[in-house]
Backbone of each chain as ProteinMPNN parsed JSONL, in Angstrom:
{"seq_chain_A": "XXXXXXXXXXXXXXXXXXXXXXXXXXXXXXXXXXXXXXXXXXXXXXXXXXXXXXXXXXXXXXXXXXXXXXXXXXXXXXXXXXXXXXXXXXXXXXXXXXXXXXXXXXXXXXXXXXXXXXXXXXXXXXXXXXXXXXXXXXXXXXXXXXX", "coords_chain_A": {"N_chain_A": [[95.026, 36.775, -22.365], [94.829, 33.183, -22.637], [92.501, 31.163, -20.981], [91.29, 28.451, -18.959], [87.871, 28.057, -18.274], [85.135, 27.578, -15.972], [82.496, 27.659, -17.024], [82.59, 28.423, -19.675], [84.455, 26.968, -21.061], [87.682, 26.9, -22.677], [88.84, 30.183, -22.979], [89.603, 33.428, -24.361], [90.866, 35.836, -22.259], [90.573, 39.12, -21.725], [92.776, 41.749, -20.501], [91.641, 43.821, -19.126], [89.445, 42.808, -17.865], [90.352, 41.593, -15.629], [90.759, 41.183, -12.123], [92.423, 41.945, -9.153], [92.551, 40.18, -6.159], [93.779, 40.663, -3.307], [93.824, 39.18, -0.926], [92.447, 36.876, -1.579], [89.242, 35.278, -1.334], [86.995, 34.66, 1.403], [87.336, 31.393, 2.392], [88.405, 30.773, 0.018], [91.233, 31.497, -0.13], [93.555, 31.255, -1.572], [93.029, 32.017, -4.066], [93.816, 34.557, -5.994], [93.426, 36.082, -8.203], [90.853, 37.078, -10.254], [88.561, 36.92, -13.104], [86.063, 39.072, -14.285], [83.372, 38.156, -15.943], [81.121, 38.754, -18.599], [77.752, 37.505, -18.817], [76.579, 36.064, -21.44], [73.454, 36.874, -22.915], [72.177, 37.299, -20.604], [72.078, 40.031, -18.932], [71.912, 40.649, -16.332], [73.447, 39.138, -14.618], [76.788, 38.191, -13.819], [79.898, 36.361, -14.342], [82.269, 35.496, -11.938], [85.261, 34.485, -12.374], [87.821, 32.486, -11.217], [91.318, 32.805, -11.97], [93.162, 30.959, -11.477], [92.064, 28.557, -10.599], [90.057, 26.532, -12.401], [87.576, 25.554, -11.652], [86.591, 27.244, -9.784], [84.221, 29.451, -9.758], [81.982, 32.053, -9.652], [78.565, 33.073, -9.624], [77.61, 36.3, -10.029], [75.967, 39.387, -9.024], [74.344, 42.603, -9.408], [73.675, 43.918, -6.324], [71.985, 45.955, -5.682], [69.86, 45.81, -7.326], [68.307, 43.978, -6.205], [67.765, 44.633, -3.57], [66.539, 47.541, -2.979], [67.132, 49.536, -1.178], [69.601, 48.967, -0.172], [72.271, 49.573, 1.82], [75.479, 50.322, 3.238], [78.351, 50.911, 5.186], [81.632, 51.359, 4.032], [84.31, 49.697, 5.507], [87.244, 50.803, 7.276], [89.434, 49.187, 6.955], [88.932, 47.916, 4.468], [88.899, 50.174, 2.755], [91.523, 50.968, 2.93], [92.891, 48.627, 2.182], [92.094, 48.305, -0.463], [92.801, 50.729, -1.512], [91.025, 52.827, -1.851], [89.826, 55.974, -2.873], [87.795, 57.704, -3.401], [84.165, 57.883, -3.681], [83.415, 57.219, -6.223], [85.239, 55.31, -7.036], [84.302, 52.944, -6.385], [82.758, 49.8, -6.926], [80.118, 47.561, -6.471], [79.25, 44.171, -5.954], [77.189, 41.202, -5.539], [77.431, 37.865, -4.253], [75.81, 35.129, -5.669], [73.853, 32.332, -4.685], [72.93, 30.086, -6.732], [70.009, 28.347, -7.191], [68.075, 25.365, -7.858], [64.653, 25.019, -8.014], [65.069, 28.138, -9.76], [63.902, 30.162, -8.459], [64.485, 29.862, -5.695], [66.921, 30.871, -5.413], [69.588, 32.558, -3.664], [71.163, 35.595, -2.415], [74.19, 36.824, -1.109], [74.194, 39.22, 1.051], [75.474, 40.059, 3.296], [78.094, 39.927, 2.955], [79.339, 41.711, 0.736], [80.929, 41.947, -2.483], [83.55, 44.079, -3.01], [84.829, 46.349, -5.286], [87.583, 48.196, -6.442], [87.447, 50.272, -9.02], [89.401, 51.744, -10.21], [91.908, 50.931, -9.37], [91.714, 48.265, -9.832], [91.514, 46.41, -7.826], [90.129, 44.152, -5.465], [87.836, 42.839, -2.947], [86.156, 40.682, -0.674], [84.02, 42.015, 1.418], [83.175, 41.664, 4.825], [80.266, 42.287, 6.623], [79.802, 43.444, 9.865], [77.41, 44.095, 11.148], [74.09, 42.754, 11.409], [72.12, 43.315, 9.641], [71.645, 42.613, 7.026], [71.273, 39.5, 5.323], [73.131, 36.421, 4.865], [72.037, 34.67, 3.132], [70.014, 35.886, 1.479], [66.79, 36.032, -0.008], [66.763, 36.072, -3.644], [64.722, 36.828, -5.139], [63.718, 39.196, -6.378], [65.296, 39.601, -8.53], [64.505, 37.712, -10.331], [61.975, 38.624, -11.078], [62.717, 41.013, -12.258], [64.205, 39.985, -14.387], [62.343, 38.61, -15.876], [60.6, 40.512, -16.528]], "CA_chain_A": [[95.533, 35.456, -22.112], [93.873, 32.096, -22.68], [92.287, 30.535, -19.647], [90.211, 27.466, -18.794], [86.878, 28.477, -17.354], [84.138, 26.572, -15.61], [81.224, 27.679, -17.811], [82.721, 28.747, -21.122], [85.63, 26.236, -21.694], [88.907, 27.716, -22.78], [88.481, 31.374, -23.672], [90.566, 34.498, -24.25], [90.388, 36.778, -21.322], [91.248, 40.405, -21.869], [93.418, 42.198, -19.267], [90.786, 44.848, -18.401], [88.463, 42.121, -17.128], [90.98, 40.849, -14.492], [90.794, 41.866, -10.838], [93.268, 41.423, -8.135], [92.012, 39.971, -4.813], [95.087, 40.359, -2.566], [93.654, 38.13, 0.109], [91.521, 35.936, -2.02], [87.961, 35.554, -0.683], [86.805, 33.725, 2.49], [87.164, 29.935, 1.955], [89.25, 30.572, -1.228], [92.228, 32.54, 0.152], [94.635, 31.152, -2.525], [92.54, 32.561, -5.447], [94.117, 35.994, -5.886], [92.992, 36.803, -9.423], [89.548, 36.685, -10.941], [88.055, 37.686, -14.202], [84.676, 39.311, -14.237], [83.009, 37.84, -17.317], [79.692, 38.962, -18.856], [77.027, 36.289, -19.131], [75.758, 36.399, -22.672], [71.981, 36.438, -22.89], [71.534, 37.672, -19.371], [72.969, 41.026, -18.461], [71.785, 40.863, -14.803], [74.49, 38.325, -13.975], [78.207, 38.042, -14.435], [80.636, 35.321, -13.734], [83.558, 35.862, -11.411], [86.001, 33.284, -12.582], [89.22, 32.522, -10.704], [92.23, 32.5, -13.051], [94.007, 29.897, -10.976], [91.338, 27.26, -10.496], [88.956, 26.47, -13.378], [86.205, 25.238, -11.097], [86.205, 28.295, -8.834], [83.554, 30.531, -10.535], [80.803, 32.409, -8.899], [77.686, 33.965, -10.292], [77.429, 37.559, -9.136], [74.93, 40.278, -9.521], [74.186, 43.9, -8.688], [72.792, 43.747, -5.185], [70.998, 47.043, -5.591], [68.689, 45.352, -8.137], [67.443, 43.074, -5.405], [67.273, 45.382, -2.398], [66.778, 48.959, -3.514], [67.694, 50.451, -0.077], [70.85, 48.33, 0.311], [73.343, 50.514, 2.193], [76.43, 49.913, 4.324], [79.593, 51.717, 5.241], [82.914, 50.648, 3.79], [85.172, 49.767, 6.708], [88.554, 51.432, 6.999], [90.333, 48.098, 6.476], [88.645, 47.748, 3.08], [89.248, 51.335, 2.105], [92.977, 50.943, 2.861], [93.381, 47.47, 1.387], [91.815, 48.45, -1.831], [93.315, 52.024, -1.87], [89.865, 53.583, -2.32], [90.002, 57.37, -2.513], [86.547, 58.417, -3.55], [83.032, 57.005, -3.868], [83.443, 56.831, -7.606], [86.215, 54.166, -7.21], [83.743, 51.669, -5.836], [81.626, 48.994, -7.577], [79.665, 46.489, -5.502], [78.487, 43.003, -6.456], [76.821, 40.209, -4.511], [77.616, 36.459, -4.661], [74.572, 34.367, -5.725], [73.828, 30.917, -4.594], [71.839, 29.734, -7.608], [69.334, 27.063, -6.803], [67.108, 24.871, -8.721], [64.293, 26.024, -9.046], [65.797, 29.403, -9.669], [63.226, 31.028, -7.486], [65.039, 29.72, -4.404], [68.296, 31.481, -5.434], [69.864, 33.631, -2.649], [72.313, 36.463, -2.603], [74.92, 37.174, 0.087], [74.232, 40.686, 1.248], [76.303, 40.416, 4.378], [79.476, 39.954, 2.49], [79.437, 42.172, -0.586], [82.183, 42.048, -3.153], [83.859, 45.515, -3.266], [85.825, 46.501, -6.303], [88.066, 49.53, -6.804], [87.539, 50.197, -10.479], [90.504, 52.524, -10.605], [93.024, 50.144, -9.046], [91.42, 46.884, -10.22], [91.673, 45.544, -6.632], [88.785, 43.784, -4.919], [87.803, 41.945, -1.843], [84.745, 40.336, -0.179], [83.956, 42.662, 2.753], [82.117, 41.109, 5.676], [79.63, 43.343, 7.433], [79.515, 42.932, 11.252], [76.046, 44.168, 11.552], [73.346, 41.644, 10.813], [70.933, 43.893, 9.003], [71.43, 41.852, 5.858], [71.66, 38.069, 5.512], [74.105, 35.781, 3.835], [71.178, 33.944, 2.19], [68.766, 36.73, 1.303], [66.172, 35.592, -1.295], [67.088, 36.919, -4.809], [63.493, 36.806, -5.977], [63.519, 40.465, -7.172], [66.033, 39.542, -9.788], [63.677, 36.891, -11.243], [60.98, 39.574, -11.62], [63.353, 41.96, -13.185], [64.696, 39.283, -15.547], [61.269, 38.179, -16.767], [59.723, 41.648, -16.757]], "C_chain_A": [[94.425, 34.357, -22.228], [93.775, 31.404, -21.443], [91.155, 29.507, -19.769], [89.174, 28.126, -17.871], [85.887, 27.422, -17.061], [82.959, 26.548, -16.578], [81.416, 27.849, -19.326], [83.901, 27.982, -21.77], [86.806, 27.161, -21.784], [88.532, 29.026, -23.587], [89.642, 32.444, -23.551], [90.052, 35.525, -23.291], [91.249, 38.093, -21.388], [91.688, 40.976, -20.488], [92.443, 43.11, -18.458], [89.678, 44.095, -17.607], [88.979, 41.488, -15.845], [91.077, 41.737, -13.228], [91.66, 41.136, -9.879], [92.624, 41.345, -6.79], [93.172, 39.646, -4.001], [94.965, 39.312, -1.534], [92.714, 37.01, -0.298], [90.123, 36.256, -1.457], [87.756, 34.402, 0.379], [86.468, 32.271, 1.992], [88.034, 29.663, 0.678], [90.484, 31.592, -1.2], [93.369, 32.403, -0.887], [94.229, 31.726, -3.898], [92.726, 34.062, -5.433], [93.715, 36.783, -7.106], [91.692, 36.172, -10.025], [89.269, 37.54, -12.135], [86.605, 37.848, -14.039], [84.105, 39.212, -15.669], [81.481, 38.072, -17.504], [79.053, 37.637, -19.193], [76.11, 36.589, -20.298], [74.393, 36.025, -22.558], [71.389, 36.858, -21.575], [72.436, 38.749, -18.684], [72.84, 41.344, -17.003], [72.879, 40.172, -14.041], [75.839, 38.426, -14.719], [78.848, 36.881, -13.717], [82.009, 35.81, -13.232], [84.365, 34.49, -11.349], [87.457, 33.429, -12.071], [90.151, 32.074, -11.909], [93.117, 31.324, -12.776], [93.308, 28.549, -11.036], [90.086, 27.324, -11.313], [87.581, 26.356, -12.641], [85.712, 26.301, -10.036], [85.583, 29.464, -9.665], [82.258, 30.796, -9.892], [79.915, 33.214, -9.891], [77.359, 35.154, -9.369], [76.449, 38.475, -9.831], [74.865, 41.609, -8.764], [73.207, 43.8, -7.583], [71.659, 44.783, -5.092], [69.724, 46.773, -6.509], [67.738, 44.537, -7.304], [66.96, 43.708, -4.133], [67.654, 46.777, -2.652], [67.441, 49.815, -2.419], [68.905, 49.744, 0.564], [71.929, 49.414, 0.607], [74.194, 49.953, 3.297], [77.605, 50.875, 4.157], [80.787, 50.857, 4.849], [83.744, 50.816, 5.046], [86.536, 50.261, 6.275], [89.533, 50.403, 6.445], [90.159, 47.878, 4.944], [89.138, 48.926, 2.277], [90.825, 51.388, 1.893], [93.442, 49.755, 1.91], [93.226, 47.654, -0.084], [92.223, 49.873, -2.442], [92.192, 52.855, -2.46], [90.036, 55.085, -1.841], [88.663, 58.124, -2.606], [85.372, 57.397, -3.896], [82.976, 56.408, -5.279], [84.348, 55.65, -7.951], [85.451, 52.86, -7.019], [82.578, 51.044, -6.754], [81.369, 47.847, -6.531], [78.872, 45.375, -6.207], [78.205, 42.032, -5.349], [77.001, 38.849, -5.089], [76.206, 35.769, -4.632], [74.814, 32.936, -5.487], [72.615, 30.46, -5.46], [71.318, 28.393, -7.339], [68.415, 26.632, -7.886], [65.899, 24.425, -7.883], [64.932, 27.332, -8.687], [65.219, 30.357, -8.661], [63.78, 30.95, -6.076], [66.486, 30.292, -4.37], [68.401, 32.555, -4.334], [71.098, 34.435, -3.019], [72.929, 36.787, -1.216], [75.059, 38.686, 0.262], [75.091, 41.061, 2.438], [77.711, 40.427, 4.091], [79.609, 40.324, 1.048], [80.854, 42.095, -1.155], [82.466, 43.522, -3.469], [85.031, 45.546, -4.238], [86.286, 47.951, -6.43], [88.303, 49.573, -8.275], [88.819, 50.9, -10.985], [91.817, 51.702, -10.414], [92.951, 48.707, -9.401], [91.716, 45.917, -9.061], [90.272, 45.307, -6.065], [88.964, 42.883, -3.674], [86.315, 41.655, -1.468], [84.77, 40.958, 1.251], [82.87, 42.084, 3.603], [81.569, 42.177, 6.656], [79.35, 42.735, 8.814], [78.135, 43.055, 11.676], [75.163, 43.204, 10.747], [72.11, 42.175, 10.111], [70.579, 43.105, 7.701], [71.947, 40.449, 5.972], [72.635, 37.573, 4.561], [73.309, 34.953, 2.801], [69.951, 34.666, 1.974], [68.138, 36.257, -0.05], [66.488, 36.592, -2.402], [65.893, 37.019, -5.72], [63.31, 38.031, -6.896], [64.207, 40.344, -8.521], [65.262, 38.757, -10.833], [62.602, 37.826, -11.901], [61.549, 40.459, -12.62], [63.712, 41.246, -14.498], [63.49, 38.991, -16.53], [60.352, 39.351, -17.167], [60.275, 42.505, -17.942]], "O_chain_A": [[93.253, 34.608, -21.947], [94.787, 31.05, -20.839], [90.216, 29.663, -20.55], [89.524, 28.68, -16.829], [85.779, 26.448, -17.807], [82.477, 25.465, -16.91], [80.56, 27.487, -20.132], [84.302, 28.301, -22.889], [86.9, 28.123, -21.021], [87.996, 28.962, -24.694], [90.527, 32.31, -22.706], [88.948, 36.043, -23.455], [92.454, 38.104, -21.136], [91.056, 40.716, -19.464], [92.472, 43.116, -17.227], [89.036, 44.707, -16.753], [88.213, 40.925, -15.063], [91.443, 42.91, -13.309], [91.653, 39.909, -9.786], [92.17, 42.374, -6.288], [93.58, 38.486, -3.954], [95.933, 38.597, -1.273], [92.232, 36.268, 0.558], [89.855, 37.413, -1.134], [88.306, 33.312, 0.222], [85.483, 32.019, 1.299], [88.338, 28.522, 0.331], [90.69, 32.386, -2.117], [94.104, 33.372, -1.074], [95.076, 31.88, -4.778], [91.875, 34.78, -4.909], [93.665, 38.012, -7.067], [91.539, 34.968, -10.233], [89.661, 38.705, -12.205], [85.92, 36.887, -13.687], [84.341, 40.093, -16.496], [80.672, 37.644, -16.681], [79.685, 36.752, -19.768], [75.068, 37.236, -20.188], [74.117, 34.907, -22.123], [70.17, 36.783, -21.423], [73.392, 38.43, -17.977], [73.556, 42.197, -16.477], [73.211, 40.577, -12.927], [75.982, 38.678, -15.915], [78.415, 36.469, -12.641], [82.784, 36.43, -13.961], [84.192, 33.604, -10.511], [88.189, 34.347, -12.441], [89.843, 31.172, -12.688], [93.74, 30.758, -13.674], [93.879, 27.545, -11.463], [89.155, 28.061, -10.989], [86.598, 27.001, -13.007], [84.602, 26.229, -9.508], [86.292, 30.323, -10.188], [81.495, 29.873, -9.606], [80.384, 33.893, -10.803], [76.936, 35.048, -8.218], [76.153, 38.357, -11.02], [75.29, 41.702, -7.613], [72.015, 43.616, -7.83], [70.585, 44.547, -4.538], [68.703, 47.455, -6.416], [66.554, 44.404, -7.613], [65.876, 43.384, -3.647], [68.811, 47.191, -2.578], [68.224, 50.716, -2.723], [69.172, 49.94, 1.75], [72.413, 50.076, -0.312], [73.727, 49.221, 4.169], [77.789, 51.53, 3.131], [80.911, 49.724, 5.314], [83.872, 51.915, 5.585], [86.932, 50.164, 5.113], [90.352, 50.708, 5.578], [91.142, 47.68, 4.23], [89.739, 48.735, 1.219], [91.326, 51.791, 0.843], [94.257, 49.927, 1.004], [94.072, 47.238, -0.876], [92.033, 50.157, -3.624], [92.39, 53.524, -3.474], [90.322, 55.394, -0.685], [88.476, 59.115, -1.901], [85.596, 56.264, -4.324], [82.554, 55.27, -5.487], [84.234, 55.063, -9.027], [85.906, 51.798, -7.445], [81.647, 51.705, -7.215], [82.261, 47.312, -5.872], [77.938, 45.645, -6.962], [78.894, 42.025, -4.329], [76.764, 38.648, -6.28], [75.512, 35.855, -3.619], [75.786, 32.35, -5.964], [71.47, 30.446, -5.007], [72.056, 27.411, -7.261], [68.015, 27.425, -8.739], [66.069, 23.51, -7.076], [65.282, 27.613, -7.541], [65.897, 31.215, -8.094], [63.575, 31.886, -5.302], [67.167, 30.173, -3.352], [67.476, 33.333, -4.1], [71.941, 34.015, -3.812], [72.187, 36.998, -0.257], [75.939, 39.321, -0.318], [75.422, 42.234, 2.609], [78.504, 40.898, 4.907], [79.928, 39.489, 0.203], [81.841, 42.166, -0.422], [81.659, 44.152, -4.153], [86.054, 44.886, -4.054], [85.45, 48.85, -6.517], [89.263, 48.975, -8.761], [89.25, 50.641, -12.109], [92.725, 51.797, -11.241], [93.938, 47.978, -9.309], [92.111, 44.771, -9.276], [89.375, 46.143, -6.176], [90.012, 42.295, -3.407], [85.39, 42.33, -1.921], [85.458, 40.466, 2.146], [81.725, 42.011, 3.156], [82.306, 42.843, 7.383], [78.748, 41.667, 8.927], [77.657, 42.25, 12.477], [75.44, 42.886, 9.59], [71.116, 41.453, 10.026], [69.412, 42.957, 7.338], [72.952, 40.209, 6.642], [72.946, 38.213, 3.556], [73.829, 34.588, 1.747], [68.878, 34.133, 2.255], [68.825, 36.106, -1.06], [66.49, 37.801, -2.169], [66.024, 37.261, -6.92], [62.823, 37.919, -8.021], [63.761, 40.909, -9.519], [65.322, 39.047, -12.028], [62.383, 37.791, -13.112], [60.991, 40.667, -13.698], [63.551, 41.808, -15.582], [63.594, 39.101, -17.751], [59.466, 39.212, -18.01], [59.677, 43.519, -18.301]]}, "seq_chain_B": "XXXXXXXXXXXXXXXXXXXXXXXXXXXXXXXXXXXXXXXXXXXXXXXXXXXXXXXXXXXXXXXXXXXXXXXXX", "coords_chain_B": {"N_chain_B": [[97.882, 27.776, 22.871], [97.684, 30.983, 24.415], [96.325, 31.534, 27.483], [94.478, 33.753, 29.522], [93.229, 34.936, 32.631], [90.694, 37.249, 33.304], [89.093, 39.918, 34.971], [86.016, 41.83, 35.24], [86.234, 44.88, 33.52], [88.914, 44.733, 33.356], [91.881, 44.609, 31.304], [93.432, 43.615, 28.204], [96.493, 43.912, 26.583], [97.567, 43.832, 23.286], [100.452, 43.829, 21.593], [101.415, 47.216, 20.756], [99.223, 48.719, 20.083], [96.672, 47.527, 20.371], [93.99, 46.99, 22.315], [92.074, 44.999, 24.523], [89.131, 44.846, 26.276], [87.254, 43.724, 29.036], [83.937, 44.261, 29.106], [81.44, 43.588, 29.956], [80.008, 40.938, 31.801], [77.684, 38.502, 31.616], [75.689, 35.947, 32.545], [76.256, 33.406, 30.22], [77.522, 35.04, 28.445], [80.053, 37.172, 27.308], [80.909, 40.456, 26.986], [83.123, 42.23, 24.995], [85.202, 44.924, 24.695], [86.966, 46.525, 22.097], [89.882, 48.167, 21.24], [91.545, 49.23, 18.498], [93.75, 49.712, 15.686], [92.172, 51.253, 12.88], [92.573, 50.136, 10.423], [92.595, 47.471, 10.807], [90.902, 44.423, 10.389], [88.185, 43.365, 12.112], [86.352, 40.692, 13.142], [83.532, 38.596, 14.023], [84.353, 35.236, 14.752], [82.7, 33.068, 13.963], [81.185, 34.145, 11.942], [82.898, 34.608, 9.844], [83.417, 32.006, 9.256], [80.909, 31.164, 8.366], [80.533, 32.752, 6.131], [82.59, 31.741, 4.478], [81.508, 29.16, 4.152], [79.151, 29.726, 2.773], [80.227, 30.756, 0.385], [81.425, 28.475, -0.634], [79.205, 26.821, -1.022], [77.989, 28.451, -2.954], [79.425, 27.763, -5.107], [78.688, 25.412, -5.921], [77.171, 24.662, -8.324], [75.638, 23.615, -11.353], [76.197, 23.552, -14.953], [73.867, 23.339, -16.31], [71.954, 24.837, -14.873], [72.923, 27.279, -15.339], [72.622, 27.469, -18.063], [69.831, 27.455, -18.259], [69.42, 29.927, -17.082], [70.37, 31.708, -18.916], [68.885, 31.127, -21.125], [66.218, 31.794, -20.471], [65.998, 34.508, -20.521]], "CA_chain_B": [[97.167, 29.073, 22.969], [97.883, 31.655, 25.598], [95.05, 31.744, 28.138], [94.605, 34.679, 30.646], [92.005, 35.216, 33.31], [90.437, 38.674, 33.466], [87.771, 40.312, 35.636], [85.33, 42.991, 34.662], [86.941, 46.182, 33.277], [90.34, 44.513, 33.128], [92.214, 44.712, 29.857], [94.668, 42.816, 27.604], [97.171, 44.643, 25.527], [98.231, 42.984, 22.224], [101.355, 44.802, 20.931], [101.301, 48.567, 21.259], [98.03, 49.502, 19.753], [95.489, 46.791, 20.485], [93.541, 46.743, 23.703], [90.763, 44.291, 24.669], [88.615, 45.178, 27.65], [86.01, 42.945, 29.402], [82.998, 45.395, 29.51], [80.267, 42.992, 30.71], [79.84, 39.478, 31.937], [76.296, 38.236, 31.999], [75.398, 34.541, 32.149], [77.295, 32.796, 29.393], [77.955, 36.039, 27.425], [81.073, 38.127, 27.689], [81.086, 41.533, 26.033], [84.566, 42.623, 24.904], [85.48, 46.178, 23.957], [88.258, 46.381, 21.314], [90.465, 49.344, 20.638], [92.592, 48.71, 17.562], [93.846, 50.552, 14.508], [91.02, 51.115, 12.049], [92.906, 49.31, 9.199], [92.569, 46.003, 11.152], [89.584, 43.82, 10.22], [87.767, 42.653, 13.381], [85.114, 40.043, 12.869], [83.177, 37.407, 14.808], [84.87, 34.098, 14.101], [81.721, 32.163, 13.224], [80.698, 34.854, 10.803], [83.894, 34.363, 8.73], [83.218, 30.553, 8.899], [79.703, 31.017, 7.641], [80.752, 33.338, 4.776], [83.318, 30.694, 3.685], [80.587, 28.052, 3.798], [78.266, 30.195, 1.756], [80.973, 30.887, -0.849], [81.575, 27.067, -1.12], [77.877, 26.531, -1.462], [77.671, 29.17, -4.163], [80.139, 27.174, -6.275], [78.097, 24.127, -6.186], [76.109, 24.718, -9.317], [76.066, 23.051, -12.643], [76.095, 24.334, -16.097], [72.435, 23.296, -16.678], [71.274, 25.964, -14.32], [73.391, 28.5, -16.063], [71.959, 27.428, -19.431], [68.438, 27.94, -18.051], [69.49, 31.346, -16.743], [70.576, 32.505, -20.106], [67.796, 30.817, -22.104], [65.002, 32.44, -20.057], [65.958, 36.018, -20.72]], "C_chain_B": [[97.411, 29.675, 24.358], [96.418, 31.932, 26.251], [95.187, 32.622, 29.43], [93.211, 34.809, 31.254], [91.914, 36.686, 33.551], [89.133, 38.819, 34.219], [87.176, 41.549, 34.869], [86.174, 44.189, 34.616], [88.438, 46.005, 33.123], [90.613, 44.417, 31.605], [93.323, 43.714, 29.46], [95.202, 43.687, 26.55], [97.819, 43.571, 24.574], [99.124, 44.014, 21.447], [101.121, 46.147, 21.5], [99.984, 49.189, 21.079], [96.673, 48.677, 19.729], [95.14, 46.56, 21.895], [92.154, 46.095, 23.743], [90.375, 44.649, 26.105], [87.335, 44.299, 27.903], [84.997, 44.005, 29.827], [81.785, 44.839, 30.207], [80.33, 41.48, 30.706], [78.472, 39.145, 32.442], [75.934, 36.855, 31.54], [76.563, 33.971, 31.398], [77.859, 33.761, 28.337], [78.982, 37.073, 28.049], [81.09, 39.202, 26.645], [82.5, 42.116, 26.085], [84.602, 43.969, 24.129], [86.861, 46.061, 23.315], [88.701, 47.707, 20.838], [91.609, 48.906, 19.816], [92.684, 49.671, 16.387], [92.702, 50.245, 13.538], [91.309, 50.211, 10.833], [92.788, 47.842, 9.589], [91.075, 45.545, 11.012], [89.346, 43.032, 11.51], [86.404, 42.012, 13.072], [84.808, 38.872, 13.836], [83.644, 36.117, 13.968], [83.844, 33.281, 13.325], [81.147, 32.847, 12.04], [81.628, 34.57, 9.566], [83.65, 32.88, 8.246], [81.954, 30.383, 8.0], [79.764, 31.665, 6.26], [81.579, 32.332, 3.901], [82.401, 29.585, 3.234], [79.654, 28.499, 2.692], [78.915, 30.308, 0.391], [81.13, 29.454, -1.466], [80.313, 26.584, -1.731], [77.55, 27.128, -2.81], [78.419, 28.532, -5.421], [79.532, 25.981, -6.774], [76.881, 24.213, -7.124], [76.553, 24.139, -10.615], [75.724, 23.939, -13.871], [74.66, 24.387, -16.651], [71.702, 24.499, -16.219], [71.686, 27.221, -15.092], [72.724, 28.58, -17.473], [70.575, 27.962, -19.299], [68.467, 29.482, -17.861], [69.613, 32.192, -18.021], [69.456, 32.282, -21.148], [66.546, 31.668, -21.759], [64.863, 33.907, -20.525], [65.735, 36.327, -22.219]], "O_chain_B": [[97.354, 28.963, 25.361], [95.507, 32.467, 25.62], [95.94, 32.255, 30.331], [92.189, 34.798, 30.567], [92.888, 37.326, 33.947], [88.222, 37.996, 34.13], [87.804, 42.157, 34.002], [86.807, 44.515, 35.62], [89.161, 46.951, 32.808], [89.724, 44.186, 30.785], [94.003, 43.103, 30.283], [94.458, 44.166, 25.694], [98.477, 42.616, 24.988], [98.628, 44.912, 20.766], [100.664, 46.252, 22.638], [99.619, 50.099, 21.823], [95.686, 49.112, 19.135], [95.932, 45.974, 22.633], [91.207, 46.556, 23.107], [91.215, 44.732, 27.002], [86.47, 44.189, 27.034], [85.206, 44.619, 30.874], [81.149, 45.55, 30.986], [80.671, 40.851, 29.704], [78.128, 39.469, 33.578], [75.868, 36.577, 30.343], [77.707, 34.029, 31.849], [78.589, 33.341, 27.439], [78.775, 37.689, 29.094], [81.277, 38.882, 25.471], [82.989, 42.453, 27.164], [84.067, 44.073, 23.025], [87.802, 45.558, 23.928], [87.973, 48.354, 20.085], [92.549, 48.287, 20.315], [91.722, 50.396, 16.135], [92.311, 49.087, 13.396], [90.395, 49.597, 10.284], [92.882, 47.003, 8.692], [90.153, 46.22, 11.468], [90.141, 42.192, 11.932], [85.432, 42.709, 12.78], [85.719, 38.251, 14.383], [83.387, 35.96, 12.774], [84.082, 32.86, 12.193], [80.634, 32.159, 11.157], [81.171, 34.336, 8.447], [83.673, 32.571, 7.054], [81.933, 29.602, 7.048], [79.123, 31.19, 5.323], [81.269, 32.127, 2.728], [82.482, 29.115, 2.099], [79.388, 27.736, 1.764], [78.296, 30.015, -0.632], [80.98, 29.278, -2.675], [80.312, 26.007, -2.818], [76.955, 26.494, -3.681], [78.061, 28.762, -6.576], [79.785, 25.541, -7.896], [75.751, 23.885, -6.761], [77.739, 24.172, -10.942], [75.03, 24.949, -13.754], [74.282, 25.326, -17.352], [70.948, 25.128, -16.961], [70.87, 28.079, -15.429], [72.338, 29.649, -17.948], [70.145, 28.806, -20.085], [67.642, 30.211, -18.413], [69.011, 33.259, -18.142], [69.145, 33.17, -21.942], [65.896, 32.199, -22.66], [63.79, 34.412, -20.855], [65.67, 37.494, -22.605]]}, "name": "protein", "num_of_chains": 2, "seq": "XXXXXXXXXXXXXXXXXXXXXXXXXXXXXXXXXXXXXXXXXXXXXXXXXXXXXXXXXXXXXXXXXXXXXXXXXXXXXXXXXXXXXXXXXXXXXXXXXXXXXXXXXXXXXXXXXXXXXXXXXXXXXXXXXXXXXXXXXXXXXXXXXXXXXXXXXXXXXXXXXXXXXXXXXXXXXXXXXXXXXXXXXXXXXXXXXXXXXXXXXXXXXXXXXXXXXXXXXXXX"}
């Protein structure tokens, strides 16, 4: 399908890139469908583009690149909502708040995006424990990117 | 809003399978125990608000930064 996007203008979005967010994400509850688009020239980041609203597009990244010992338990609500059956169903991404200069960019590790790759369903899961912050510095990614 | 007064160890039932219990009252802090089906999401209200705010903040970026991001690599 052809869609307007925030960063790439109007593009063709293939079906396999589309994810269903049954409850949207916090603050954007009406956005139920997103496409996960690769960012050409930088494989560390992807764009999570709402299919409904052109201007709703997040930069996301693999949080395990930034905090190697990042661990948390999936809560039962998420397991049921996304119909997760096994660990292999799950992909995790973090929402970045990209700042200028880039070195001040943060990643939200307290509310990871959880994807069920088999069902193509996803949600932003909020962790009750405060081990990880919502504005954790994403410095590691800069090192990785330039290294 | 329904407002109920409760004392220590007293409970509130919501429907058949949700029970709230006042487990501690200390100064201005009340600790509440919650028994509920596991499929229910239970979160501190202000946490949800701050996640929403962080998401909104994350949207607030321009294409210039994105261009930099792709150029550098």
